[in-house]
N, C-alpha and C positions, 0 to 999 in steps of 0.2 A: 870669251868670247876671243876672234883672232879677227885681227885687219894686217896689212901689210905696208909699212911705212918705208919708200927707196928699195922697195923689191926683199926686206927684211921682214920674214914673220913676227907680231907682238899678238902674244896672247894672253889674256888674265884669265883666273878661275880660284873662283872660293874652293881650296881645300878642307880648311877645316874650319867649324863655328862652334863655339861654346860662349860663355856666357861672360865670361870675362877677356876675352878674343875673338880673333878668327885671324887663318893664315888664307895668302892670299900667292899665287903661285904665278910672277911675274916675268915671260921673256926666261922659263926656265929656273930665276929662283924665286925663293919661297917668302915673302917676310911674313913677319908675325904685328899682327895692329893691334893692339891694346885699347880698351874700351877705357880703360880709367883714362889712357891720356887723350883719347879721341870720343869725347864722353856720346856726342850727339850720335854715333854707332848706334848706341844704347835705344836709340826712341825710333829706329827703322824696324818696319818690317822683315820676316826671313828673306821672301820673295824677293825686296828692295835691296837687302844684302847678296844673295847671290845673284843678281842681275852686272855683274861686273863689265865696263871696256877697258881696253887697254889701249895706253896711244907710247908713244914715243918718252912721252915726256914723266908718264905716270899714271895714276889707275880712276876710274869716273864712272861711279854709281848714278845712271841719268833718272830714276826712280826716286829717288835720295837726293838728289842734287848737292852730291857730295864730290870733291875733286882735290885730289892727293898725288903732290910729287913726288919719284921716288927719290930722290937726294931729300927732303925734306923726312918721308920716311926713316933713310938710313941714318942721317942724323939731325931728328929733333929737337927743336929747341929746348931748353933747361925746365921752361914753364910747360904744366902740364897741358893747358889747355889754352889756346891764343881764342878761340868760340864760346862763349857763355852757352853753358846749358840749357839754363831759360830762356835766353834770347831763342836759340836753334829749337826748342819747342812750341812758343810763340810761333814762331814762323812754319814751321810743322801745320800748327792746330789750324791758322790762318787758309793754308795751301788746302787742308783736306776740308776746310768749310765751302772755301770756294768751287772743290770739287764735287762735294756735297750737292750745293743751290745747284751747281749748274747740271748734276743728276736729276734734279728733283723738276727744274723747270721744263723737261722732254718733254713733248707731247706725241704720244703714242694712242692708236688705238683699244688698246689693254686698258690702258690708266683711263681711255674715255667712258668703257665699258665697265670697268668697274666703277667709276663713280656713279655710271646708271645706276648701276645694282643697288648702291651705297642709294641713293634718291629714293629707289622704290621704298626701302625700309625705313624710312623717314630720316633719311640724311645724319649728316655730325652733329650728335648732342650738343646743345646751346650752353654756353659757359654760363654758369651761375652767377648773378650778380649778390651784391651784398643784400639789397632789398628784398632780392630771390630766398637766400640763403636763411636771413634770418627768421621770413616765413616762415619757410621749413621746420626750422628750431621750434619754433613759437606754437605750431601745429602740432609737432611731435611731443611739446611738453604740455598740452591743454591733458588736465583731468577730463575721460569718458566718465557721459553720464548715465 
């Protein structure tokens, strides 16, 4: 994606993507981003990785909510990961759960029609209670005469 900052074109594009790293072109310079150093990229979908935006300061992956400054990529800290990967995965899980609940709450004519068709078939099966399970089990073990 390209934008213009102070009349200067600023662009970013994923050039190469492997299981261990990705190469991103930013303003004509190619940066290698190792997934060992930035482990939160490992839990991203391919579409999220390829959707990269550029700014004068760095790179932004809006779908994954990740920002990296160019100076940080060029001179990374000694410690391999500042963000804990388990924390990152928990954040992503909460985000995806919220997106799923929003999508499931959508009301449409198609969903209403499907619900009516299922109702004509007898609807959703009831959950079996413990009493019902034991009665079914007893009935199955009784000898027939």
